[in-house]
C-alpha positions as CSV (number, residue, x, y, z in Angstrom):
1,Q,68.2,81.6,114.4
2,V,65.5,84.1,115.4
3,Q,64.9,86.9,113.0
4,F,62.6,89.9,113.1
5,V,62.2,92.1,110.0
6,E,60.2,95.2,110.6
7,S,58.7,97.3,107.8
8,G,56.1,99.9,107.0
9,G,57.6,103.0,108.6
10,G,58.0,106.3,106.9
11,L,57.3,110.0,107.0
12,V,53.7,110.9,107.8
13,Q,52.0,114.1,108.7
14,P,50.4,114.6,112.1
15,G,47.0,113.0,112.2
16,G,48.1,110.4,109.6
17,S,48.3,106.6,109.8
18,L,50.8,103.9,109.2
19,R,50.7,100.1,109.4
20,L,53.8,98.4,110.6
21,S,54.6,94.7,109.9
22,C,57.1,92.4,111.5
23,A,58.0,89.2,109.7
24,T,59.4,86.6,112.1
25,S,61.4,83.4,111.7
26,G,63.3,81.0,113.8
27,L,60.8,80.8,116.6
28,I,57.4,79.1,117.1
29,F,55.7,82.5,116.7
30,S,52.3,81.3,117.9
31,S,53.7,80.3,121.2
32,Y,55.0,83.7,122.2
33,S,53.4,86.8,123.6
34,M,54.8,89.5,121.4
35,G,55.2,93.3,121.6
36,W,56.0,96.4,119.7
37,Y,58.7,98.6,121.1
38,R,59.9,102.0,120.1
39,Q,63.0,104.1,120.8
40,A,62.9,107.9,120.3
41,P,66.1,109.9,119.9
42,G,67.8,110.3,123.2
43,K,65.4,108.0,125.0
44,Q,65.3,104.5,126.2
45,R,63.4,101.8,124.3
46,E,59.8,101.4,125.5
47,L,57.2,98.7,125.2
48,V,54.1,100.3,123.6
49,A,51.8,97.4,122.7
50,T,51.6,93.7,123.5
51,V,49.5,90.7,122.4
52,R,49.1,87.5,124.4
53,G,47.7,84.5,122.6
54,S,45.5,85.7,119.7
55,D,43.6,88.6,121.1
56,I,44.7,89.7,124.6
57,T,46.2,93.1,123.9
58,G,47.7,95.8,126.1
59,Y,48.9,99.3,125.4
60,T,51.0,102.0,127.1
61,D,48.8,105.0,128.0
62,S,50.2,107.3,125.4
63,V,49.0,105.1,122.5
64,K,45.7,103.7,123.9
65,G,42.8,104.3,121.5
66,R,45.2,105.1,118.6
67,F,47.3,102.0,118.1
68,T,46.1,98.5,117.5
69,I,48.4,95.4,117.7
70,S,47.5,92.2,115.9
71,R,49.1,89.0,114.7
72,D,48.7,86.4,112.0
73,N,50.1,83.2,113.3
74,A,49.7,81.5,109.9
75,K,52.1,84.1,108.4
76,N,54.3,84.4,111.5
77,T,53.7,88.1,111.3
78,L,53.0,90.9,113.8
79,Y,51.3,94.1,112.9
80,L,50.8,97.6,114.5
81,Q,48.1,99.9,113.1
82,M,48.9,103.4,114.1
83,N,46.3,106.2,113.7
84,S,46.1,109.8,114.8
85,L,49.9,110.0,114.8
86,T,51.6,112.9,116.6
87,P,55.3,114.1,116.5
88,A,55.7,112.4,119.9
89,D,55.3,109.0,118.1
90,T,58.5,109.7,116.1
91,A,60.8,106.8,116.9
92,V,62.4,103.6,115.6
93,Y,59.8,100.8,116.0
94,Y,60.9,97.2,116.8
95,C,59.0,94.0,117.4
96,N,60.2,91.3,119.8
97,K,58.9,88.9,122.4
98,M,57.0,90.6,125.2
99,T,59.7,89.5,127.6
100,A,62.7,90.7,125.5
101,S,65.7,92.3,127.2
102,K,68.4,94.6,125.9
103,S,70.8,91.6,125.5
104,D,68.3,89.7,123.3
105,Y,68.5,89.8,119.6
106,W,66.8,92.8,118.0
107,G,66.0,93.5,114.4
108,Q,66.9,96.6,112.5
109,G,63.6,98.3,113.3
110,T,61.6,100.6,111.1
111,Q,61.8,104.4,111.3
112,V,58.6,106.4,111.9
113,I,58.8,110.2,111.5
114,V,55.7,112.3,112.2
115,S,56.2,115.8,110.9
116,S,54.5,118.5,108.8
């Protein structure tokens, strides 16, 4: 079955960087447009970055110029490079298909905390 295993989160100071990874299995990874989502405490999950094919990327306004999504189809892995982090980026980060809904399978996510 489909599995997503997110990793790379942690505690980082404002202005710092993190690189998230998402190892996928159970799907033909290269066939899907993928996305990184995040859910902050008390807020709904939001889609923050997407990649279609190998290099067509999209970002929500709040992360444009700071986050970079990429994928390695040979490793079935999705990445999110996050720079210039702010406390507003604190959330649990998830990867999934770009068209994922609440009722779809979701991994456990990886916690990102931006705090001094």
